[in-house]
N, C-alpha and C positions, 0 to 999 in steps of 0.2 A: 626283333619282335617275335614273340613266341605264339604258339597255337592257342594258349589259354587266355591271352589278352595282352594289351599293350603296356599295362602298368606292371613294373617289377620293383622288388625291394633292392637293397644295396648289394646283395649277393647275386642278383640277376634272376632270382626265382620269381615267376609271375604270381601276383596276388590280385584278387579281384573282389573279394567279399567286402561289403560296405566299409567296415571300420579299418580295413587294410589299405584302402585307396587314399591317395592324397586329397586334401581339402579342395584343391583346384579342380578335381574331377566333378565336384558338385557345385562349383561356384555359379550362381545364377540359373540353376537348372529349373527351378519352379517357374520363374517368369518366362524363360525360354520355352518351356513346355506349353504354356498357355498360348503364346504366339504361334508355336508350331501346330498346335491343335487347330487354331483358327485358320491357318493357311491350308492345312490338310482338309478341314471341313469345306472350305471354299473349293478346293480341287475336286473332292469327291462329289460335291454338289454340281459342279460343271460337268464332270463325267456322267453323272446320273441324268442330267438334263439332256446332254447329247445322245446318250443311249436311249433314253425314253422317247425323245423326238424321232430318232432313227427307227426304232421299233414300231412306234405309233404310225409313222408314215408307211413303213414297209408292210405292215399288216392292215393298212387302210382303217385303222382305228379299232380293229378287233382285239388287240392286245391291251386295251385300256383297262380291262378288268383284272389282269394279272400284273400290271406294271407298278401299282402303288408301292408294294414292298420292295422295290428295286434298290433303294438307298442302303438298307442293311446288308444286302448281298454284295453290292459294290464296295462298301466300306470294309467288309470282311476280307475280300480278296485283295483290295488295295493295301490294307495294312499287312495282311499275311505275306504277300509277295514282296513288298518293299522292305519290311523289317527283316525278313528272313533272307533277303538278297545280300549281295557282297558288300553293300554300303551300310547295312544294318540300321537303316533309318528310313522313314518316309521322306518325301521331298520337303515337307515343312520342317521336319527335324533336321535334315541336312542344312537347310537355310539358316537354322538357329544353332548349328554346330553341336548337335546332339547325336547320340547313338544309343541303341538298346542292345543289351547283352543279357545272357543268363547270369545268375548270381555267381557261377564259377568262371565267368568270363568268356564263354564260348558263344558262337553265333546262335541266335534264336531260331529254332526250327519253325517251319511254316505253321503248323497247327498251334504251337504255343504263341506265336505272334498274332494269329487270327483270334485266338481265345482272349489274348490280352486286349485286343481291339474291342471285342464284344463286351468284356468286363468294363472297359473304359466308357463305352456308350451307355451301359447299364448304370454306371456310377453317376452319370449326369442326371439320373432320376432321383438320386439321393445325394445332393451336393455336400452335406456335412462330412461325408466319408473322405473328401479331399483334405480335410483338416488334419488327417493322420500324418500327412507329409511334414507338418510343422513339428512333430514330435519324434520323427525317425532321423537318425544320424545321416543316412544316405538319401534323405528326401524322397523316399519311396511312398507312393500312394497305396491305398488298400488293394486296388486292382493290380498293381505291380507285384505286391507281396503274394497275392493269390495266384498270379501267373508265373511267379518265380523269375522275374526279370528285374533289371536295374537300368535306369536311364542316367547316363553320364555325359559329360562334355567329351568331344572328340579329342584324343591326345594330339599334341602338336607334332 
């Protein structure tokens, strides 16, 4: 395995750009991403509920005015830390056998992973943008293209 990614051509040179990857890298990615998002949404919601309850009790209710925007902050750091970590995926993505990399195959840095998450949550306000994945070879959504990342199946 090389530093630029797990996929290599016949000469052993790593390749990671969409058309250079084998079709198996994209098999079932769309449906797995939907289930991974649902799992991650539930996990972030649980984290937010626990954090909100803890802070509410610890401040005797005084923090109730600043706690409502807690979900975006938790989601930002949740995605940023998990995607930029050594496993290159959120817990939901790991459960669905997916990982995120940059288009050149390297690990996604924290800020790029967090921006990808923000773009994902903003994309939910405009659902038709997800249809772009039906027309791209590598099944990338608009927020993937904007963030410069690609979601693939984990190599065996």
